[in-house]
C-alpha positions as CSV (number, residue, x, y, z in Angstrom):
1,X,-0.2,-11.2,-26.8
2,X,0.8,-11.3,-23.1
3,X,-1.6,-12.8,-20.6
4,X,-1.7,-11.6,-16.9
5,X,-1.0,-15.2,-15.9
6,X,2.3,-15.0,-17.7
7,X,3.6,-12.5,-15.1
8,X,5.4,-13.6,-11.9
9,X,3.3,-11.0,-10.1
10,X,0.1,-12.9,-10.9
11,X,0.4,-15.9,-8.6
12,X,1.7,-13.5,-5.9
13,X,-1.5,-11.4,-6.2
14,X,-3.6,-14.6,-6.0
15,X,-1.7,-15.8,-2.9
16,X,-2.6,-12.8,-0.8
17,X,-5.6,-14.2,1.2
18,X,-3.7,-17.4,2.2
19,X,-0.4,-15.5,3.0
20,X,-2.2,-12.9,5.1
21,X,-4.0,-15.7,7.0
22,X,-0.6,-17.2,7.8
23,X,0.6,-13.8,9.2
24,X,-2.6,-13.6,11.4
25,X,-2.0,-17.1,12.8
26,X,1.8,-17.1,13.0
27,X,3.6,-17.6,16.3
28,X,5.7,-14.5,16.2
29,X,6.5,-11.8,18.9
30,X,3.4,-9.7,18.1
31,X,2.7,-9.2,21.8
32,X,6.2,-7.8,22.3
33,X,5.8,-5.5,19.3
34,X,2.5,-4.2,20.6
35,X,4.0,-3.6,24.1
36,X,7.0,-1.8,22.5
37,X,4.8,0.6,20.6
38,X,2.2,1.1,23.4
39,X,5.0,2.2,25.8
40,X,6.3,4.9,23.4
41,X,5.4,8.5,23.6
42,X,5.3,8.7,19.8
43,X,5.6,6.0,17.1
44,X,7.2,6.7,13.7
45,X,6.0,4.4,11.0
46,X,8.7,4.3,8.3
47,X,9.3,2.8,4.8
48,X,10.0,3.7,1.2
49,X,8.0,3.2,-1.9
50,X,5.4,0.5,-1.4
51,X,6.7,0.1,2.2
52,X,5.9,3.7,2.8
53,X,2.4,3.1,1.8
54,X,2.3,0.3,4.4
55,X,3.7,2.7,6.9
56,X,1.0,5.3,6.1
57,X,-1.7,2.6,6.4
58,X,-0.1,1.5,9.7
59,X,-0.2,5.0,11.1
60,X,-3.9,5.2,10.6
61,X,-4.4,1.8,12.4
62,X,-2.2,2.7,15.3
63,X,-3.9,6.1,15.7
64,X,-7.3,4.3,15.8
65,X,-5.8,2.1,18.5
66,X,-5.0,5.2,20.6
67,X,-1.3,5.8,19.8
68,X,0.4,8.9,18.5
69,X,1.7,7.6,15.2
70,X,3.3,9.6,12.3
71,X,4.4,8.2,8.9
72,X,7.7,9.2,7.3
73,X,9.6,7.9,4.3
74,X,12.8,6.2,5.4
75,X,14.7,8.8,3.4
76,X,13.1,11.6,5.4
77,X,13.5,9.7,8.7
78,X,17.3,9.1,8.2
79,X,18.2,12.3,6.4
80,X,16.4,14.7,8.8
81,X,16.4,12.7,12.1
82,X,13.5,13.8,14.4
83,X,13.4,10.6,16.5
84,X,14.1,11.1,20.2
85,X,14.1,9.3,23.5
86,X,10.7,7.9,24.3
87,X,9.9,7.3,20.7
88,X,9.6,3.9,19.0
89,X,9.7,3.0,15.3
90,X,7.6,0.6,13.2
91,X,9.9,0.0,10.2
92,X,8.8,-1.7,7.0
93,X,11.6,-3.1,4.8
94,X,10.7,-6.1,2.7
95,X,14.1,-7.2,1.4
96,X,16.4,-5.7,4.0
97,X,18.6,-4.4,1.2
98,X,17.3,-0.9,0.5
99,X,19.7,1.9,1.4
100,X,17.5,4.3,3.4
101,X,15.6,1.5,5.3
102,X,19.0,0.3,6.4
103,X,20.1,3.8,7.3
104,X,17.0,4.3,9.4
105,X,17.5,1.1,11.3
106,X,21.2,2.0,11.9
107,X,20.2,5.4,13.3
108,X,17.8,3.7,15.7
109,X,20.3,1.1,16.8
110,X,22.9,3.9,17.4
111,X,20.4,5.9,19.5
112,X,18.9,3.0,21.4
113,X,15.4,3.6,19.9
114,X,13.1,0.6,20.1
115,X,12.2,-0.8,16.7
116,X,9.6,-3.2,15.4
117,X,11.0,-4.4,12.0
118,X,8.5,-5.9,9.5
119,X,10.5,-7.8,6.9
120,X,10.4,-10.9,4.7
121,X,11.3,-14.4,5.6
122,X,15.0,-14.9,5.0
123,X,15.6,-11.1,5.1
124,X,18.7,-9.4,4.0
125,X,19.2,-7.9,7.4
126,X,21.8,-9.5,9.7
127,X,19.4,-10.5,12.4
128,X,22.0,-12.1,14.6
129,X,23.7,-8.7,15.1
130,X,20.6,-6.9,16.3
131,X,20.5,-5.6,19.9
132,X,17.6,-6.5,22.2
133,X,15.5,-3.4,21.5
134,X,14.9,-4.6,17.9
135,X,11.8,-6.9,17.5
136,X,11.5,-8.7,14.1
137,X,8.3,-9.8,12.5
138,X,8.3,-11.7,9.2
139,X,5.7,-11.5,6.5
140,X,6.2,-13.7,3.5
141,X,9.0,-15.0,1.2
142,X,10.6,-12.8,-1.4
143,X,8.0,-11.2,-3.6
144,X,8.7,-12.8,-7.0
145,X,8.1,-9.6,-9.0
146,X,9.5,-6.1,-8.7
147,X,5.8,-5.1,-8.6
148,X,5.5,-5.9,-4.9
149,X,2.0,-7.2,-4.0
150,X,1.8,-10.0,-1.4
151,X,4.7,-8.5,0.5
152,X,2.6,-5.3,0.9
153,X,-0.6,-6.8,2.0
154,X,1.1,-9.2,4.5
155,X,3.0,-6.2,5.9
156,X,-0.2,-4.2,6.4
157,X,-1.7,-7.3,8.0
158,X,1.1,-7.5,10.4
159,X,0.5,-3.9,11.4
160,X,-3.2,-4.6,11.8
161,X,-2.4,-7.5,14.2
162,X,-0.2,-5.2,16.2
163,X,-2.9,-2.4,16.4
164,X,-5.5,-5.0,17.5
165,X,-3.3,-6.1,20.3
166,X,-2.7,-2.5,21.4
167,X,-6.5,-1.9,21.5
168,X,-8.6,-5.0,20.8
169,X,-11.4,-4.3,18.3
170,X,-10.3,-0.7,17.7
171,X,-9.9,-1.3,13.9
172,X,-12.6,-3.9,13.5
173,X,-12.2,-7.7,13.1
174,X,-8.8,-8.5,11.7
175,X,-9.8,-12.1,11.0
176,X,-11.9,-10.8,8.1
177,X,-8.8,-9.6,6.2
178,X,-8.2,-12.9,4.2
179,X,-11.9,-13.1,3.0
180,X,-11.9,-9.4,2.1
181,X,-8.8,-10.0,0.0
182,X,-10.5,-13.0,-1.7
183,X,-13.6,-10.8,-2.4
184,X,-11.4,-8.2,-4.0
185,X,-9.7,-10.8,-6.2
186,X,-13.1,-11.8,-7.4
187,X,-13.4,-8.4,-9.1
188,X,-10.8,-9.4,-11.7
189,X,-13.3,-9.9,-14.6
190,X,-14.7,-6.4,-14.1
191,X,-11.2,-5.0,-13.8
192,X,-10.1,-6.7,-17.0
193,X,-13.1,-5.1,-18.8
194,X,-12.1,-1.7,-17.3
195,X,-8.5,-2.1,-18.5
196,X,-9.7,-2.8,-22.0
197,X,-11.9,0.3,-21.9
198,X,-9.0,2.4,-20.6
199,X,-6.7,1.6,-23.5
200,X,-5.5,5.2,-23.7
201,X,-5.5,8.3,-21.6
202,X,-3.6,9.3,-18.4
203,X,-4.9,7.9,-15.1
204,X,-5.6,9.7,-11.8
205,X,-6.0,7.9,-8.5
206,X,-7.8,9.7,-5.6
207,X,-8.2,8.7,-2.0
208,X,-8.8,10.5,1.3
209,X,-7.6,9.6,4.8
210,X,-6.8,5.9,5.1
211,X,-7.6,5.5,1.4
212,X,-4.8,7.9,0.3
213,X,-2.3,5.1,0.8
214,X,-4.4,2.8,-1.5
215,X,-4.4,5.6,-4.2
216,X,-0.6,6.0,-3.9
217,X,-0.2,2.3,-4.2
218,X,-2.3,2.2,-7.3
219,X,-0.1,5.0,-8.7
220,X,3.1,3.0,-8.0
221,X,1.7,-0.3,-9.3
222,X,0.2,1.1,-12.5
223,X,3.3,3.3,-13.3
224,X,5.7,0.5,-12.7
225,X,3.9,-2.5,-14.2
226,X,2.2,-0.9,-17.2
227,X,4.3,2.3,-17.6
228,X,1.1,4.3,-18.2
229,X,1.0,7.9,-17.1
230,X,-0.7,8.2,-13.7
231,X,-0.7,10.5,-10.7
232,X,-2.4,10.3,-7.3
233,X,-3.8,12.9,-4.9
234,X,-6.1,13.4,-2.0
235,X,-9.4,14.5,-3.6
236,X,-9.8,17.9,-1.9
237,X,-6.2,18.8,-2.7
238,X,-6.8,17.8,-6.3
239,X,-9.8,20.1,-6.4
240,X,-7.7,23.1,-5.2
241,X,-5.6,23.5,-8.3
242,X,-4.7,20.4,-10.3
243,X,-8.3,19.9,-11.4
244,X,-7.9,22.7,-13.9
245,X,-5.7,20.3,-16.0
246,X,-8.4,17.7,-16.2
247,X,-9.0,16.3,-19.7
248,X,-11.9,14.2,-20.9
249,X,-9.5,11.5,-21.8
250,X,-8.4,11.1,-18.1
251,X,-9.3,7.8,-16.3
252,X,-10.2,8.3,-12.6
253,X,-10.1,5.7,-9.9
254,X,-11.4,6.8,-6.5
255,X,-10.8,4.8,-3.3
256,X,-13.5,5.5,-0.7
257,X,-14.4,4.2,2.8
258,X,-17.4,4.5,5.0
259,X,-16.2,7.7,6.8
260,X,-16.6,11.4,6.8
261,X,-14.7,11.8,3.5
262,X,-17.0,9.7,1.3
263,X,-19.5,12.4,0.3
264,X,-16.9,14.8,-0.7
265,X,-14.9,12.2,-2.6
266,X,-18.1,11.2,-4.4
267,X,-18.8,14.9,-5.4
268,X,-15.3,15.4,-6.7
269,X,-15.4,12.2,-8.6
270,X,-18.7,13.3,-10.1
271,X,-17.0,16.5,-11.2
272,X,-14.5,14.6,-13.2
273,X,-17.3,12.6,-14.8
274,X,-19.1,15.9,-15.6
275,X,-15.9,16.9,-17.4
276,X,-16.2,13.7,-19.6
277,X,-13.8,11.4,-17.7
278,X,-14.5,7.7,-17.1
279,X,-14.4,6.8,-13.4
280,X,-14.1,3.7,-11.2
281,X,-15.3,3.8,-7.6
282,X,-13.5,1.4,-5.3
283,X,-15.5,1.1,-2.1
284,X,-17.9,-1.1,0.0
285,X,-21.4,-1.4,-1.2
286,X,-22.5,0.9,1.7
287,X,-20.6,3.7,0.1
288,X,-22.7,4.6,-2.9
289,X,-20.9,5.3,-6.2
290,X,-21.4,8.4,-8.3
291,X,-24.0,7.9,-11.1
292,X,-22.4,6.1,-14.1
293,X,-19.2,5.2,-12.3
294,X,-18.1,1.6,-12.3
295,X,-18.4,0.4,-8.7
296,X,-15.8,-2.1,-7.7
297,X,-17.3,-3.4,-4.5
298,X,-15.1,-4.1,-1.5
299,X,-15.9,-5.9,1.7
300,X,-17.5,-3.9,4.5
301,X,-14.5,-3.2,6.8
302,X,-13.4,-0.3,9.0
303,X,-11.6,2.5,7.0
304,X,-8.4,1.4,8.7
305,X,-8.7,-2.2,7.6
306,X,-10.2,-1.4,4.2
307,X,-6.9,-0.2,3.0
308,X,-5.6,-3.7,2.8
309,X,-8.1,-5.2,0.3
310,X,-8.4,-1.8,-1.4
311,X,-4.9,-2.2,-3.0
312,X,-6.0,-5.3,-4.9
313,X,-8.0,-3.6,-7.7
314,X,-5.0,-1.4,-8.3
315,X,-2.8,-4.4,-8.6
316,X,-5.1,-6.2,-11.0
317,X,-5.6,-3.1,-13.1
318,X,-1.9,-2.6,-13.4
319,X,-1.4,-6.2,-14.5
320,X,-4.2,-6.1,-17.1
321,X,-3.1,-2.7,-18.5
322,X,0.5,-4.1,-18.8
323,X,-0.7,-7.3,-20.5
324,X,-2.9,-5.3,-22.9
325,X,0.1,-3.2,-23.9
326,X,2.4,-6.3,-24.0
327,X,4.7,-4.7,-21.3
328,X,7.1,-6.6,-19.1
329,X,5.4,-5.9,-15.7
330,X,7.8,-7.8,-13.5
331,X,11.3,-6.4,-13.9
332,X,11.2,-2.7,-13.1
333,X,11.9,-1.7,-16.7
334,X,15.3,-3.2,-16.7
335,X,14.5,-4.7,-20.1
336,X,15.2,-1.2,-21.5
337,X,19.0,-0.8,-21.8
338,X,19.0,3.0,-21.4
339,X,17.0,2.9,-18.3
340,X,19.0,0.0,-16.8
341,X,22.3,1.9,-17.5
342,X,21.0,5.1,-15.8
343,X,19.5,3.2,-12.8
344,X,22.7,1.2,-12.2
345,X,24.5,4.5,-11.2
346,X,22.3,4.7,-8.1
347,X,21.7,2.4,-5.2
348,X,18.1,1.8,-4.2
């Protein structure tokens, strides 16, 4: 039977507190990045897949810092250009090799739009060719697994550092990020028990406001690593239609912060439990869980910063579900010849 420690993703998950601490203390042009975004009329936060979840989280941080920030996938940004003079872009692209991230950057270079690019160390981008209006921030080395983990939390940490420079203290104390990640990692034993209990049934991830990005990230991670059926949604939108498909075999994970959405998220989660579903509540202790839900307790952070450690339970759940089902969690299903053949016809 596979153990989670057999996966390449596992040491990457464990490295997140130390790698995010490095980003917080690194001597990089964060001041220039903050100035670039502060001077813009509007900031587009852009990425694809996990990087879009970073972009969505970053938009909440920048809005808390007083900026007009809007998230878009890099596909939307490049295919339907809405960027204009006076705008700036915060672009998340871990490898520097994805098609639509590259197209988004090329569009900005062509139009002279200032860009803050958040990418890995030894990125695939040709940095020497960049014009002066491109500011580059590095996160970590290449994520060792296709289930990106440490690259995601370091990217969000870079965004948090920018937001804090734009408006100091507006999103809370960024120095608490590494310890909050370590606290989330300490939940692994509980999450392993949850994965064993959830040996069957489709999963649903719910999250409102800043927590929607954490729910979407759980969706990506669990789908990719374990190949279990899962979907994500904002709780109120889930209530207005999709809830009628609820089965008592569904497994629900709700991500909640100490904000105006908590009470409604709790009530909707309770509804799923009233229908016979098993539920996990990923939130600080101050945000009480519905009765009988398993409370996976996060550190007490602002809603904007909480999105960083909130992704860790989803990562760990994905890894344990995959190990329990003896699935290759690291290689994007390329161990299945039919999938690999179909995928090879497209460029990511």
